[in-house]
N, C-alpha and C positions, 0 to 999 in steps of 0.2 A: 043674414046676424049682421044684426047692429052695429052702425055704425063708431069708434072706438077713438075722444078722444082724451090728451091728456091733458091734464093736469095738474097744479099741485101749490101744496096747503103747508104753511110755516106755525110750530109749535113752536112758543116763545116765551119764556118764562122773566118775571124782573124779578127784582137781587131777592124779593119778600116770598119766590116761589109760585107765583099766584102767576095765571095760565090765561094769556093774553086772547080773546075771543072777539070777534066783531058779530052785529047782527043782521041778516041778511036781510037785502031792499028789493035782491030780483027771485024769481024761482034759478031752482028745483029751494025746496025750504023757508021762502020771505018771513019775515018776522022772526025767524030762528036764531038762535044764536050757533058761532061756527068757530074756529081755528080759520086765518083770513086764509085766501085761495083762488085760484081761479085757472081759468085756460091758458094751456102757455099755447102763447105764439106758432107759427109754422117755424120750425126749424128750431126752436127754443131749446135749451137741455133744461130739466124740471128743475131742478136748483137754481138756476136762473129767472126762471119766471116765479121763484119759490119769493126771490127775497124782493123781486118785481110784484108784486099780487103782494106781499106784507107792507110798503111802502103806500101801493098807491090806497093802500082799503085802510090803514092804522096810522101816515106816517110818519114808521118806526123806521131805523134800516137795521139793517139782523147781514148777520152770515151765516150759511149755513153750517152746522160742526158735522150732522149723518143723517142719515138717508133714516126716517122712521119705519117706515111702513110703506103700505099702496093698500085702497079699496076702490072698488067701483058703486058707481049709484046709477041710477038710469041719472036722465036727461029730459029734460019737458019736453022734446024733440026726438023722443023712443030713439038717441044715442045714447051710448053710458061714456058717461062720465072714469078717465083709470086715474086715481087723483095718485100721486106719492111726495110722501110729509117728507116733511123733514122739519126736523130740533135746531131747532135755530140760537147762535145767540145778537143778546140784542146790543146794537152798537150805538145808536144816537136817534135826534128824531124826538119830536112832541106832538105827541097822541094827539086823533083827531079821527074822529069819523070821514073816509072820502069815497070815491067810485062808488061802487055799489052797495058799499056799507053804508047802514043807517044807523048806525053806534058802535062804540067802542072802549072799551073796560079792561081791565084788570080783575080777576076775579080766583079765589081762593076755590078749596075742595069743598067748604060748607057755603061757598056763595051760591056753588051751582044747583042744589038744588030747588030752589024758584024757578028757575032757567029754564026757556024753554029751548032745549040744545038741540040741533041735528041729529035723525036717527041714526044711532050705533057710533055715535063721537066718543062717548066716556066709555065703551066696550071695548074700539079700536086703541083708545091711547092707554088704556090697563093690555090689554092683548100684548103691545111696545116695550109694556112695563118703562112708558115715559110719563106715567099721570096719576096719581099726586108724586113730583117731583122725591127723589131724596135717595 
């Protein structure tokens, strides 16, 4: 059985209902757009990791509102990323790409058509009924 690595991601919307996405600079899916997130530190609760990862990758401060759901993805080293995604509220900061994100931005539903998204992102958000917001 492969090693399972706990991870967390943040689903964040601005006042216009646009989704916060980062362009991944590292595998897996380098160059693809995804919600900000990453691995939990040892003993770190996923909700805490979510807040930290959003800040590191986007410069934005968020608070967790609720857990949206969980996905599992293959990691480059053969392990499995167990990703808990959380719906978050934006509370401050200035948007800028950081850490292993090479770009970051806000995207309306119509904007997503031309983007290379990580596999399964829109399906998971739709299944959890969190995107599009409303």
